[in-house]
N, C-alpha and C positions, 0 to 999 in steps of 0.2 A: 537252171543252175548248171554250170559247166562241170566236167569231170577231168581229172588229169589225163585219162586215156583219150578223150575226144580232143582236148587241147593239144596233146602231143601228136595225135594223128594229123592235125592241120599243120603243125610245125614240121612234121616229117615230110609232108608234101612239098613245103616251101624249100626245105633244105636239100631235098633230093635233086633240085635243079642246079645245085652247086653252092658256092659260098653265099649265104643269105645275108642281105644288108640288115643291120640292127633295126632300121626303120620298118622294114616289112614284118619283122618278128614282133615289135611292140604293137603294130597295128592288129596283128592276129590276137595277141594277148588281150588288148583292149576290147576287141569284139567278143571274144569268148567269155571274158570276165564281166561283160556288160559294164565296163568302166569308161568314164568320160576322159580319163587320162591314164596313160601308161608311159613310164619313162625309165630309162636306164642311165645310171651314173657310173662312169668308169674310173677306176683308181689310176692316178697319174703319179709320177715321181714327186716326192716331197709330201706324201700323205695328203694329196688333193683329190677330191671327187669331182669329176667334170661331167656335166650333162652331155651324154653321147648320142642319145636318140630319144624322141618323144612323140607320142600321139596325143594331142590335146593341149599341150602347152605351146607357147610361142616358139616356132622353129628357129627364130633368130637367136634364141638363147643357147642353142646347141653350140658347144665349144666355148661359150662365154661364161655361163653360170658355173661357179666353182665353190665348193665347200671344203673346209678342212675336216679331216677325220675328227669326230667328236663335236663338230659344229652343226647345229640344226638337227632335225629328226633324221635326215639321211646320214649325216655324219655320225650321229649317235648309234644308228643301226650298224654302220660299218665298224665303229669302235668296239661295240659290245658283241657283234656277231649274232644278234638276236632279232627275231621278227618284231616289228612294232605295228600294232593294229589299233588305230586311233579313230574314234568317231568324230572328234572335233580337233583336228590337228593344229589349227591356227591358234588355239588357246592352250596348247601344250607348252610348258616352260622352255622346252628346247627349240621351239619353232624359230626358224631364221628366215626372214622375209627377203625375197629376191624379186624386185619389181619387174625385171626384164622377162620373167617367165610367164606373167599373167595368170598366176595360180590363185588369185584372190577369191574367186567364186567357190573353190572346192573345199569342202569341210572334212570329209572322211579320207583317210590315207592308210594304206598298208605299205610298209617298207620291208623288203626281204634282202638279206645279205647274199651276194653272189660269192660263193667260196669255192676255192679250188686248191687241193692239197693243203688244207688247213689254213689257207690264206684268203683274206677278203680281197677280191679283185674288182668289186663294184657293188651297186645296190639297185634293185628293181623296185619301182613304186607303182601303185595304182591309186587313183583318186576319183571321188565323186562329189557332186554338189550336196547331196543329202547326207546328213549325219547317220552313220551306221557302223556297226561292227561286222567285219567279214567273218563268216562262220568257218569252222574247222576244215571242211572239205575245200572251201575256196582258198584258204591259206595253204593247205597241202598242195593244191594245184599250182599255186604260185611258187612254192618251194621246189616243186619238180621242174618247173620252167626255169627257175633260178640256176639249177644245176646245169642245164643246157646252155643258158646264156653265159655262165661262168667260163665254159669251154670256148664259146664264141669270142668273148672278150679277151681271153688269154691268148688267142691266136691273132687278135687284131691290135695288140699293143698295150693292153692294160697291164699295169704293174701291180706289185704287192705293196707298194708304198715306199719301197727302198729306192735310193738313188741308183740309176743305171749307169753302166759303162765305167765304173770306178772299181778296179780290182786292187784292193789294199795289199800292200806288201810290208806294212809296218808291223812290228811285234805287238801282240795283244796279250794281256794277262787276265784270266777269268778265275774268280774264286768260287768254290763250291763246298761240298761236304763229302768227306771220305766215306765211300761205301765199301771199298775193299782196298787195303793198303798196298803200296808199291810205287815204283818209279819206272816209266817207260819213255824212251826217246824213239820217235819214228815218224813215218809219213801219215797224214790224215786220210781216213776213209769216211765219206759221208753216208750216213744211213738215210735213205729217203724213200718215197713211193716207188715200189718195184714196178708199177704197172699203171698205164693210163688207158682208159677205155677208148678204143678206136671207133666203136659204134655205140651210140647212146640210146637209140630208139629201136624197139623190137618190132620186127615184121610178123613174127609168129610166136606169140607169148607161150604157147604150149611147148614148143621146141626149146625155148629159152629155159623154161622150168625144168625140162629134162636135163639140159646141160648143167643147170645149177646143182641138181641132186647127184648127178654123176661126179661132178667136180668135188662136191662135199664128201662123197664116199672115198674118192682118191686121196683127198687131203687127210682124212682120218687114218687111212692105211699108212701114208707116208709119216705121219706123226708117230704112230706106233713104232715104225722102223727107226725113226730118229731117236726116240726115247730109249729103245732097246740098245742102240749102238753107242749113244753118246752120254747117257746120264751118269753124272759122278756118283761116287758112293755116298751113303748117308741117308738118314731118314728125312732130313729137310728137303733135299732135292725131290725126293719121291712125293712129299706132301705138296710141294710147289707144283709139280707136274700133274698131280692128281687134281688140284684145283683148276689148273689150265685145261685139263681134259673135260672137266665139267662145263666150262664155257664152250669148248669146241663141240661138245655133244648137245648143248642147249639148242633146241629147235625153235625157240622163241624168236631169235634174231633172223634165223633162216626163213621163218614164216613171214616176217616183215619184208624180207627181200623178195619172197615170192609174191607178196601183195604188190610191190612196186613193179615187178615184171608184168603182172596182170594189168597194171595201170598203163603199160606201154613202154617201159624202159627195157633195155637189154639186160641180160644177167649181170654183166660187168658194171653197167651204170647203176643198177639197183643195189649191188653190194656197196659201191662207193657212196650212194645216197644214204643208205641206212647207217653205214659206218660214220659218215659225216654228222648225221643227226645225233647218234649216240655220243660221238666225240664232243660235240658242243654241249650236250646235256650233262655228261659226266664231268667235264672240266669246270662246270659251275657248282659241283658238289663240294661241300666243305670238308668232307672226310678224306684225308690224304690217302688212306689205304684203299678206299673204294675208288678214288681217282686212279690209283695205280692199275686197277683192272682194265683201264682203257688201253694200256700197253698190250695186255693179253689179247684184247679184242682186235686191235689194229694189226697185231701179228697174224691173227687168224684170217682177217680180211685180206691181207696181202697174200697169204698162202692160197686162199680160195681164188683170188684173181689170177694168180700164176697158174693154177690148175685149169681155170676157164680158158686161159690163153694157150694152154698146152705146153707151157715152159716153166718147169719148177726147178731147173738147174741154176745154181749160182756160180758166177765167175770167181776165180781165185783172187786173193788179195796178196799184196806184198807181205811176206812174213815179218812180224814185228810192228805192223801198222796199228794205229790208234783209231778206234771207231768213235765217231761223234754222232749222237742220235738225240732227237727230242724225246722220244719214248722208245722202249724196247721191251719185248716180251721174252719170257724165259726160253722158249723154243728157238726164237731168233738168236738169242745169245749163244745157245749151243751150236747153231749153224755157223755163226761168225767165228766162234772159237775154233771150230773144225777147219775153217778156212785160213786160220793163221794169225788172227789179231792178237796183240799182246796187251792191250789196255782199252778201256772204254770210258767215255764221258756221256752221261745221260742227263739232258737238261732237266727233265721232269722226274728224275729218279729219286727215290728215298730209301733209307736203310731197310724199311720193312717191305719194299717192293720185291716181286718175284725175281726180277732180273738181278737185283742186288744180292739176294740170297744165293742165287745160282752162281754169281760171280765170286762170292766168298768161297763157295764149295769148289770152284775151279781154280782158286788162287789167282784170279785175274784182277790186276789193279783197276779200280773203278772209282770214278768221281761223279757225284750227282749235283744238280742244281746250278751249274755254271751257265746261267742264262745268257743267250746271245752268241755263244760260241759257234753253234751250227751255222748261223747266218754269216758270221765273220770269216769262216774258213772256206778255202777252196780245196778241191781234191788234190792230194799229194803235197799240200803245205806240210812243212815239217813242224812238229810240236813236241813239247815235253809235258807228259802227264805226271805230275807229282801228287799222287794221291795221299802220300804221307803228310804233306803240308797243305792239302786241299786246294790245289790250283792247277790250271792248265795254261801253259805258255805257248801261244800260237806264233809261229815264225820267229823263234828265239834268235837273239843276236848270237854271233859266233862265240863270243866269250862266255855267254850264259850257257850255251850248249856244251862248251868245253868243260865248264865247272860241273855240270851234271854228268858228263861222261866220266870225269875223274871220280866223282862221287860214286857212280855205279861200280867202277873198277875197285874202288876202296871197299865198297859194301860187299862185293863178292869175296874179296880177300878176307875181310873181317868175318864174314859168315863162315868161311872155311875154318878160321881160327876158333870161332865160337862153338863149333860142333863138339870140340873136346870138353866143353863145359857142361854139356847136357846132363851127364850123370853125376856131376859134382854138386855139392850143396853150395848155396850162395853164401859166401863168407868174405869178409873184408880182409885186407892184407894183414891187419893186426888181430885177426881171429874172431871178430864179432859176427855171429850168424844172423842172417835175415831170411825170413820166409817169403818166397816169391810165389804168387798164386795167379790163377787165370780168371779172366772175365769171359764167360761164354754164354750163349743163349740157345744153341741148337746142338742136337746130338752129333751132327757132322763135325763139330769142333772138338769133340772129346778126344780124338786121336792126338791133339796138341799136348795133352798131358804127358804123354810119353815122348813126343818129338822134342818138346822144350825142356823136359825134366822138371816141370813145375811141381810144387809140393801139395797142390790141391786146387780146388776151385773156390776162389774168394768171392765170386759173384756169379750165380746162375740166374739169368734174366728169364723168369718163367713166362713172361708175356710174349717173347719173340716167337716161340713155336706157335702160339695162338694167332699172332699176326700173320705168320706164314700160311696157316691153314684158313684164315679168314673167319674164325669162330672160336668161342671158348669150348674146349673139349669137355666131355663129361668126366665124371670122377674116375672111372676105370681107365679111360684113355690118358688122362693126366697122370695117374699113378704109374702107368706103363712107361711114360716119358721120363718121369723122375726116377723110376727104378733103374732104367738104363744108365742114367747119369751116375747113380750110386754104384752100379756094377762096374762101370768104366773106371771110377775113381778108386775102387778097392778100399784100402785102408787110409787113403788120403781124404782130408776133410772136404766137405762141400757146403757152401753157404747158399741156401735157396732164398732169393728175394721174392716175396709175394707179388702178385700182378701189379705192374706199374703202367696202367693204362691211363688214357687221357692225355692232355697236352697235344703232342704231335704223334701219339700212338693210339689210333682209334680203329676199332673194328667196324666192318660194314654193318649198317643197320643199328649201330649203337645210339641209344637215345641220349645224346650229350647236348646240353644247352649251348647256345652260342655264347662265346666269352670273348671279351676284349683282350684278356691276357691269360690264355689257357695254361701256360707254364705254371702260373700261380693260382690256378682255378680248381675245378672239381676233377681231381685226378688221384691216381695211386691209392694210398690207404683211405683217403677220404671217400672214394667210391666204394671201397671194400666195407667200410663201417656203415655207409648208408645203404649198401646192398649186401647185408651179412650172409645171405644164402650163397652168393657168388664166392665170398671169402671163405666161408666154412667148407664149401665143396672143394676148394683148392687145398685147404688145410687137411681135410680128410684124405685127399689123394696123396699128399706128402707123407702123412703118417702111414698109409697103406704101403707106399713105395719103400719106406724105411724097413718094414718087415722085421722089426726088432733091432735094427742097426742104429747107431747114433744118428741124430737128425738135428741140423742147425737151420733155423728159419729166422729171417729178418724182415722188417716192415719198412717200406719206403715212404718218404715225404711225411715223416712224423713231425708235428709242430708243437705238440704238448705232451707232457707225461700222461695226462688223462687219455689221450688217443692211444698211446702205447699200452696202457693198462687195459683198455677196452679190447684191443686186438689180441693181447696176450690171453685175456680171459676166454675169448672165443677159441683160441688154439688149445688151451688147456682143457676146455670143455670137450672138444673133439678128441683129444688124447685119451680121455677117460672111456671113450666109446670104442676105440680101435684096438684090436689085439692081433698080433703081439704088440705090446707097447714098445716104443723106442728104448734102446739100451740107455740112452741119455738124450734128453730133449733140451737144447739150448735155444733161447729166444733172445734176439737182439734187435737193434734198430740201425737204420741208416741215419747218419747225421748229415742232413742236407739243408735243413732250415735253421738259420742262425739263432732263432728264438730258443732252441734247446740249450744253447750255451749258458743261458741265464736260468736254467732249470737243472744244471748238472748234478747237484747233490741228490735231488729226488730221483733223477733219471738213473744215476749210477747205482742206486739201491734197487732198482727194478730190473735192469737189463743184465743179461749174461755176457754180452759183448756189444761193441759199437764198431760200425764200419763207416768211415767218412766217405761220402759220395762227393768227390771233388768237383765234378762238373756242375751239378746243381748248386752246391754250396757257394762256389765262386760267383755264379750269376746272381744268386740271391744276396750275397754279401755286398756286391757292388751295384745291385739293381741294374744289371746289364744283361740283356737277352743274349745268350750264347749262340743263338741262331742268326743274329743280326750281323751281316758282314761289316757294317759300318763300325761295329764295336769290337771286331775281331782283333785280339792282341792289345786292346786298350788297357785292360787290367790284368795283372800278372799274379799267378799263384806265388811266385817268389817275390812277394812284397811284404812290407812290415806288418800290415794288419792281418794278413793270412797266416804268416808264421807265428805271430803272437797268439792268434786263436788256436792254432795247432798245439803250441806249447802249453797253453792253459788247459786244453783238453787232456793232453798226455800226462801232465802232472796230476790232475784230478783223478784220472783213470788209474794211474799207477798207485796212488794212495788207496783207492777203493778196490784194487786188485781186479779190475775189469779189463779184459783184453781189448785192444784197439787196433784196427787195420785201416788202410786207405785204399780205395779202389777208384780207378778212373784212368783216362788217357794220360794224365800227368805222370802217373807212376811209371809209365813205360818209357819216359824220356830220361836219358841218363843224368842230365844235370839236375832235374827235379828229383830224381831218385836219390842222388847224393844228399840233397838238402833234407828230404824226408827222413832218410836213415840217420842223418846227422842230428835231426831234432829228436829222434828216439822212436820212430815208428818201427815196430818189430816185424810187421807184415805189410807187404804191398801186393795189391792184386791188379792185374793189367791185361790188355790184349796179348795174345800169344807172341806177336812179333817183338814185343819188348823184353821178354824174359831173358834171352841170352845176352843182348846188349847190356842190360842192367847187371846181370851176373858178371860180365866182363869188366865193367867199370868198378864194381864193388871189389873185385879181386885185386885191383890195383890201388885201392883206397886205404890210406892210414886213417882210420876213423877218429882216433884220439886227436891226431894233429888237425884234422878237418873241423872237428867240433870247436877247437880254439879259434880257427880262422872264421868259422861261421858266426861265432859270438862277436868277434871283432867287427866283422862286416855289418852285423845288425846294429851294433852300437854306433857306428860311424855313418849309417845310412838314414838318419832321422829325416823324415819328410821326402825321401826319394821315392819315386813311383815303383822302383824295382831294384832288387839286389842281384839280378841275373848277371850283369856284365862283370861285376866284381868277382863273383863266384866262378864264372866261366874263365876269367883271366887267370885265377889261381889254378884251376883245373888244367888249363893249357900249359901253364908253367911246369906242372907236374907230369905233363904228357899223358894225361888220363884219356882213355878212348871215348871222347864225346861224340 
């Protein structure tokens, strides 16, 4: 049986003579693997895999046999990026017969993707006549060889499947998800591999191990210096960087690197190999939060490679540049921020990711999920990052750019005018008061209470701090988090929402079943009621945090009055055990599931307050996944069915004397805020950037006049998909600050 070290030793001898032909390399692999066939397929433009070298198949097929990515076993291996180990390949459903190769006699096959910088550049195969499964050591040996062959192919003309030689100059628009709001116009900077190993094979493994450990020590020291100098204020950044440090200090992946070095790879090549393995494994994990840890790992691998190379300095960037990245770790974000970037787009970023949390703490406009933008961009392309509207415009037309420049100038002027509203109550022109509150989820956002002049916290998302730390905190730790929120709010109200996990908010290691539609699956209160220990622990923490102060708690994703009663009973049972008891305990529900509208009489007898969750309510009302770009903007909150539902709720709640508020992104948009206040919502809760703009438009609004206009628009809009244009036209006529 071969070993990676022996196989690499033979390959090192061949390559020491100079540029080794692929034919010589496959001959060595075939001999060492006791394989009757060894072949290499190279990626060519147009997503084609071409037979580039073979030992055992018909040599006339070289350059003639081609498979599309996804076609045949070789194409499937390239498409999935996974090893295929088949004892009887010809009877596999994906097998694609190519008569010119003469491969009919061969039964068993192993196909290994050749990957370089996260891209597949080819496929390595070995075949034998006898049916057999190759064992783990043999597959590992082939994976090590695949890393070497990927470098050989990359320097000999293999592509990553993209068309070559065509530099696009056309505008492109990419839609994503807002991770941190804001608008930036500037040149593009591409985040990519910092380092490529110049030497793949180790001549002295012990010396390489020493280099690895010294570089790891230097990396740790530099990280400590970076965090001490650059970390923003607040508990959440500290929690993020504490989790990052745990990965940096974890010796497990470094031991794996050491094993690769002992197998014959250089320290640099071993780091790249282990990182590539973990990258491929973690990207197949369903848990989005756990996948986000890949960014941390790749960040660390890049730092370690820089230390091995003896060059950890970064070149400056043009101030105001927009960074485009596939993945980004929190320490990298701090580095780039120090170098002057003004905005970020992370293709695989999510709101719970460490980089997104750090971006919000830094006030750095950030967009996630705009897939394809990195490949479409060239360095120094101009771009508009509109994180408010969740889009990236690459190479914008001059008139589009001019519109955004004017919008930025107007925004700066407006913000200067809004500052005077901070300490004033939200009141309409004709004297109707409206309570504007904040949606927050981390302690670092609490300073927005004073910055915006908000009247309280209408939604504290208790799960966000848990997602940032990667685990559910124990009772004492949770109580400390909630107590800091109440301390910061002072006499202002705080509505705590119990853990809203599940759907797209999952913790590492969470035992969550696979679901076709997780947004409507086992999530939020459903998890809490099925796992009452988890829910009661949080309730106890909230009660302890209150310490005799008033406490308001609401439950998410309530679908039936029975569910609310069950949750309320758990909270009241905990309240009997905790001293001092809250001065006043108010228990309410989020209204997100439309089924509650047909249970209003019973619900209103049970609840102390209702908070409408506009994001989920809208998607459930229209059966439209709010995370699906194809449905973005298709259904409007300012439509007849939504407004009718709101009116029905407000009338019923007013008669029952139950307070109602609405929280969500919609409340932060001035035109939606006009309509919500016009309908009769006395309280709106929104992200911090919306508070002052909404205050500004309300100050110019004659509410009595607008209510007549709104009623008229609703009467005349039967069957229309939206009332938005009619209302916006009226607001523009009145020169309201939309």
